[in-house]
C-alpha positions in Angstrom: 8.2 -0.8 -26.5 7.9 2.5 -28.4 9.0 5.7 -26.8 8.3 6.1 -23.0 5.1 8.0 -22.3 4.6 11.1 -20.3 1.6 10.5 -18.0 -0.2 12.8 -15.6 -1.9 11.1 -12.6 -4.5 12.6 -10.4 -6.0 10.8 -7.4 -7.0 11.3 -3.8 -3.5 11.3 -2.3 -4.2 10.9 1.4 -6.9 8.3 1.8 -8.6 5.3 0.3 -7.7 2.3 -1.8 -8.0 4.3 -5.0 -5.1 6.6 -4.0 -3.0 3.6 -3.0 -3.6 1.9 -6.4 -3.0 5.1 -8.4 0.3 5.8 -6.6 1.6 2.2 -6.8 0.7 2.2 -10.5 2.6 5.4 -11.1 5.7 3.9 -9.4 5.5 0.8 -11.4 5.1 2.7 -14.7 8.1 4.8 -13.7 10.2 1.7 -13.2 9.3 0.7 -16.8 10.8 4.0 -18.1 7.7 6.2 -18.3 7.7 9.7 -17.0 5.1 10.2 -14.3 3.6 13.5 -13.1 1.4 13.4 -10.0 -1.0 16.4 -10.0 -2.7 16.5 -6.6 -3.2 18.8 -3.5 -0.6 16.9 -1.5 2.1 14.3 -2.0 0.6 10.8 -2.3 1.3 9.1 1.1 2.4 5.9 -0.7 4.9 7.7 -3.0 7.9 6.9 -0.9 11.5 7.6 -1.9 12.7 9.9 -4.6 12.7 8.5 -8.2 14.3 10.4 -11.0 11.3 10.1 -13.4 8.5 10.8 -10.9 7.4 14.4 -10.3 4.9 16.0 -8.0 2.9 19.2 -8.9 0.9 20.7 -6.1 -2.5 22.1 -6.7 -2.9 25.4 -4.8 -6.4 26.8 -4.3 -7.2 30.5 -4.8 -8.8 31.7 -1.6 -10.2 34.9 -3.2 -12.6 36.6 -0.8 -15.6 36.4 -3.1 -15.5 32.6 -3.1 -17.7 31.2 -0.4 -16.0 27.8 -0.9 -12.4 27.7 -2.3 -12.8 26.3 -5.9 -10.5 23.2 -5.7 -12.0 21.7 -8.8 -11.2 24.7 -11.0 -7.7 25.0 -9.5 -7.1 21.3 -10.3 -8.3 21.6 -13.9 -6.1 24.7 -14.4 -3.1 22.9 -12.9 -3.7 19.8 -15.1 -3.7 22.0 -18.2 -0.6 23.9 -17.1 1.4 20.8 -16.4 0.2 19.1 -19.6 1.4 22.0 -21.7 4.6 22.6 -19.8 5.6 18.9 -19.8 4.0 18.0 -23.1 2.1 15.1 -21.5 0.7 12.4 -23.6 -2.3 11.7 -21.4 -3.9 12.3 -18.1 -5.0 9.2 -16.0 -7.5 10.2 -13.4 -8.8 8.1 -10.6 -12.5 8.8 -9.7 -15.0 10.4 -12.0 -15.9 13.2 -9.6 -14.2 15.6 -9.6 -11.1 14.3 -11.3 -12.6 13.2 -14.7 -14.6 16.4 -14.9 -11.4 18.4 -14.2 -9.6 16.4 -16.9 -12.4 17.2 -19.3 -11.8 21.0 -18.7 -8.0 20.6 -18.8 -8.3 18.9 -22.2 -10.2 22.0 -23.5 -7.5 24.3 -22.2 -4.4 22.4 -23.2 -4.5 23.5 -26.8 -3.5 20.1 -28.2 -4.9 16.6 -28.4 -4.4 15.6 -24.8 -5.9 12.2 -24.1 -7.7 11.2 -20.9 -8.2 7.9 -19.1 -10.6 7.6 -16.2 -10.6 4.8 -13.6 -13.8 4.2 -11.7 -13.1 2.8 -8.2 -16.5 2.6 -6.7 -17.8 5.4 -4.5 -18.0 7.7 -7.5 -20.6 5.3 -8.9 -22.1 3.4 -5.9 -22.7 6.6 -3.9 -22.3 9.7 -6.0 -24.1 8.4 -9.1 -27.1 7.7 -6.9 -27.5 11.5 -6.5 -29.7 12.8 -9.3 -28.0 16.2 -9.1 -24.6 14.6 -10.0 -25.7 12.0 -12.6 -25.4 14.3 -15.6 -22.0 15.5 -14.5 -20.6 12.0 -14.0 -22.1 10.8 -17.3 -20.4 13.7 -19.1 -17.1 12.9 -17.4 -17.2 9.3 -18.4 -18.4 9.8 -22.0 -15.8 12.5 -22.5 -12.9 10.3 -21.5 -10.9 8.6 -24.2 -10.9 5.4 -22.2 -12.6 4.3 -19.0 -11.6 1.5 -16.7 -13.3 0.0 -13.7 -11.9 -2.3 -10.9 -14.6 -5.0 -11.2 -17.2 -6.4 -13.5 -19.8 -5.6 -10.8 -18.8 -2.0 -10.9 -19.0 -1.9 -14.7 -22.5 -3.4 -14.5 -23.6 -0.9 -11.9 -22.2 2.0 -13.9 -24.1 1.0 -17.0 -27.3 0.5 -15.1 -27.2 3.7 -13.1 -26.0 6.1 -15.8 -27.4 4.4 -19.0 -23.9 4.3 -20.5 -23.0 2.3 -23.6 -19.4 3.4 -23.8 -16.8 0.6 -23.6 -15.4 0.2 -20.1 -12.2 -1.9 -19.6 -11.9 -4.2 -16.7 -8.6 -3.6 -14.9 -8.6 -5.2 -11.5 -6.6 -3.7 -8.6 -3.3 -5.2 -7.8 -0.6 -5.5 -5.1 3.1 -5.3 -5.6 4.4 -8.8 -4.8 7.7 -7.3 -3.7 5.9 -5.6 -0.8 2.9 -7.9 -0.1 4.1 -11.4 0.9 4.0 -13.4 4.1 6.4 -11.8 6.6 8.1 -13.5 9.5 6.4 -11.7 12.4 6.5 -14.2 15.3 7.8 -11.5 17.7 5.1 -9.0 16.7 2.4 -11.7 16.9 3.5 -12.7 20.4 2.7 -9.1 21.5 -1.0 -9.8 21.0 -1.6 -13.5 21.4 -0.3 -16.7 23.0 0.6 -19.8 21.0 -2.9 -21.3 21.3 -4.8 -18.2 20.2 -5.8 -16.9 16.7 -5.9 -13.4 15.3 -8.8 -12.0 13.4 -8.3 -8.7 11.7 -10.4 -6.0 10.1 -8.9 -3.0 8.2 -11.1 -0.1 6.9 -12.1 3.5 7.2 -14.9 2.5 9.7 -17.8 3.9 7.6 -21.3 2.4 8.0 -20.9 0.6 4.7 -18.1 -1.5 6.1 -20.4 -3.0 8.8 -17.8 -3.1 11.5 -20.5 -4.0 14.0 -20.8 -7.3 12.1 -17.0 -7.7 12.5 -17.4 -7.6 16.3 -20.4 -10.0 16.2 -18.5 -12.5 14.1 -15.5 -12.3 16.3 -17.5 -12.8 19.5 -19.1 -16.0 18.0 -15.7 -17.3 16.9 -14.0 -16.6 20.3 -16.7 -18.7 22.0 -15.2 -21.7 20.1 -11.7 -20.7 19.3 -9.6 -18.5 21.7 -8.9 -15.4 19.6 -8.0 -11.7 19.6 -9.5 -9.1 17.2 -7.2 -6.4 15.7 -8.9 -3.4 14.3 -6.8 -1.2 11.9 -7.9 2.2 10.7 -10.1 5.1 11.9 -13.4 6.6 10.9 -16.8 7.8 11.9 -18.1 4.5 13.3 -15.1 3.9 15.6 -16.6 5.4 18.8 -19.8 3.4 18.3 -17.7 0.2 17.8 -15.7 1.0 20.9 -18.9 1.3 22.9 -20.2 -2.0 21.6 -17.0 -3.8 22.5 -17.3 -2.4 26.1 -20.9 -3.4 26.3 -20.1 -7.0 25.2 -17.2 -7.2 27.7 -14.6 -7.8 25.0 -12.2 -5.0 25.9 -9.4 -7.4 26.7 -9.8 -9.3 23.5 -9.8 -6.4 21.0 -6.9 -4.1 20.1 -7.3 -0.8 18.2 -4.2 -0.2 16.1 -5.2 3.0 14.3 -3.9 3.8 10.9 -0.9 1.8 9.8 1.4 2.5 6.8 3.3 -0.8 6.7 0.1 -2.9 6.2 1.9 -5.9 4.9 3.7 -6.5 8.2 0.4 -6.0 10.2 -1.6 -8.4 8.0 1.1 -11.0 8.2 0.3 -11.7 11.9 -3.4 -12.4 11.2 -5.0 -15.8 10.7 -8.2 -14.4 9.0 -9.3 -11.1 7.5 -12.9 -10.1 8.1 -14.6 -8.1 5.4 -18.5 -8.1 5.8 -19.1 -4.9 3.8 -22.5 -3.9 2.5 -20.9 -2.5 -0.6 -17.4 -3.1 -2.0 -16.4 -2.3 -5.6 -13.3 -4.5 -5.3 -12.1 -5.1 -1.7 -8.4 -4.1 -1.9 -7.7 -5.1 1.7 -8.8 -8.7 0.9 -6.3 -8.8 -1.9 -3.6 -7.4 0.4 -4.5 -10.2 2.9 -4.5 -12.8 0.1 -1.0 -11.8 -1.0 0.2 -12.3 2.6 -1.4 -15.8 2.8 -4.4 -14.7 4.9 -7.9 -16.0 3.9 -10.9 -13.7 4.0 -14.2 -14.2 5.6 -16.5 -11.8 3.8 -19.8 -10.9 2.2 -21.3 -11.5 -1.2 -21.2 -7.9 -2.1 -20.0 -5.9 -5.1 -16.7 -7.1 -6.5 -15.7 -9.3 -3.5 -16.8 -12.6 -5.2 -14.5 -11.7 -8.2 -11.6 -11.5 -5.8 -12.2 -14.1 -3.1 -12.9 -17.6 -4.4 -15.5 -19.1 -2.1 -14.2 -22.4 -0.6 -10.7 -21.9 -1.8 -9.2 -18.5 -0.7 -11.9 -17.7 1.8 -15.6 -17.9 2.5 -18.4 -15.6 1.5 -21.9 -15.2 3.0 -24.9 -12.9 2.4 -24.5 -9.4 3.9 -25.4 -9.5 7.6 -25.3 -13.2 8.0 -22.8 -13.2 10.9 -23.8 -16.7 12.0 -22.6 -18.2 8.7 -19.5 -16.0 8.6 -18.6 -17.1 12.1 -19.2 -20.8 11.3 -17.0 -20.6 8.3 -14.2 -18.9 10.3 -14.4 -21.5 13.1 -14.3 -24.4 10.6 -11.2 -23.0 8.9 -9.4 -22.1 12.1 -10.0 -25.6 13.6 -8.8 -27.5 10.5 -5.1 -27.1 10.2 -4.8 -29.0 6.9 -7.6 -27.0 5.3 -6.2 -23.7 6.6 -2.8 -24.5 4.9 -4.6 -25.3 1.6 -6.4 -22.0 1.7 -3.2 -20.2 2.5 -1.4 -21.7 -0.5 -4.4 -20.9 -2.7 -4.4 -17.3 -1.5 -0.7 -16.9 -2.4 -1.2 -18.5 -5.9 -4.2 -16.4 -6.8 -2.7 -13.1 -5.6 0.6 -13.7 -7.5 -1.0 -14.8 -10.8 -4.4 -13.2 -11.4 -3.7 -10.0 -9.5 0.0 -9.7 -10.3 1.3 -6.1 -10.5 3.2 -6.8 -13.7 0.0 -8.1 -15.4 -2.2 -5.2 -14.4 0.4 -2.6 -15.2 0.8 -4.0 -18.7 -3.0 -3.9 -19.1 -3.0 -0.2 -18.3 0.0 0.4 -20.7 -2.0 -1.3 -23.5 -4.9 1.0 -22.8 -2.6 4.1 -23.0 -1.1 3.0 -26.3 -4.6 2.3 -27.7 -6.0 5.8 -26.8 -2.8 7.4 -28.3 -3.4 5.4 -31.5 -0.1 3.6 -31.2 0.1 0.0 -32.4 2.2 -1.6 -29.7 2.3 -5.2 -28.7 3.6 -5.5 -25.2 5.4 -8.8 -24.2 3.3 -11.1 -22.0 4.1 -10.3 -18.3 5.7 -13.2 -16.4 3.6 -13.6 -13.2 5.2 -16.4 -11.2 5.0 -17.5 -7.6 
């Protein structure tokens, strides 16, 4: 490898899969010798312990009285430029087109040197924001002004091109999990807190927004429980949570459902599950399904967005049309009642997570993109992704 790079990373630091991926990527790049500068409004919640070549630069918003709304975007752009000049950054890697890629565009103008920018599209910036005609031109500008653009699924690349009429090259870089963190844990004691030996655990993890269709999760679980004694664990919080709680009470399932709230140590929680339920209406990738896969937990999900690129139907889980809870429940019951099949699915999950979505592989893909935009001819060694 040539000289280590100095990379600025901006993401949403406190919520969502994009912030998790951005933070984990920064940590992995730091382990490989690169100097990483997080430029956000708060410390990324997955950043963890101190590392000598990871730095955090807080964005402080000017609350000047003439501003009706504090201008975070302008403060972020200014901070990006300031850090870039002070630290002589090679590039900025921003996660989400709005506002981060727009801010990177402004920072590049202010930096006073050839600062390069890489934008990663994660989903909502395209599937939701790009649907708004008032934002389309801004998002198109942000993407076209980036030196490189990546997206977390082929489906997201396709939707970006169709919605924004963009011809620019977009690199496919799937999300990943760190195999040192996500692996099957021995959690017999924790599991026994929720179920007896003859019961199964179904799990759903999300931000409980309408697009996640958590009501479908409850319907699938109710159908499964009629055939297979089970408990449902719901992890996370969000706007649909009160409605889901009411539905569970109405269906008389209070004693079968546990609400675990937000959890940081997701790998431990997932490891006690038998199946992950992901019936989303839209899902650019489905990071929680990959986290489950890495822990040996098959997914029962929907044919939506990037999920089919992640979950192999009939091998690492089952996929059904959005809203088809009967089919989802039937697949779950078949898998839970066939011990040999379940074991095969579990092994296939572990193999796919550790090879195709290996953290070493995806990190190397990002490094290659960085060197390309910097005009450096670097041939990285092939990462070793083993089980």
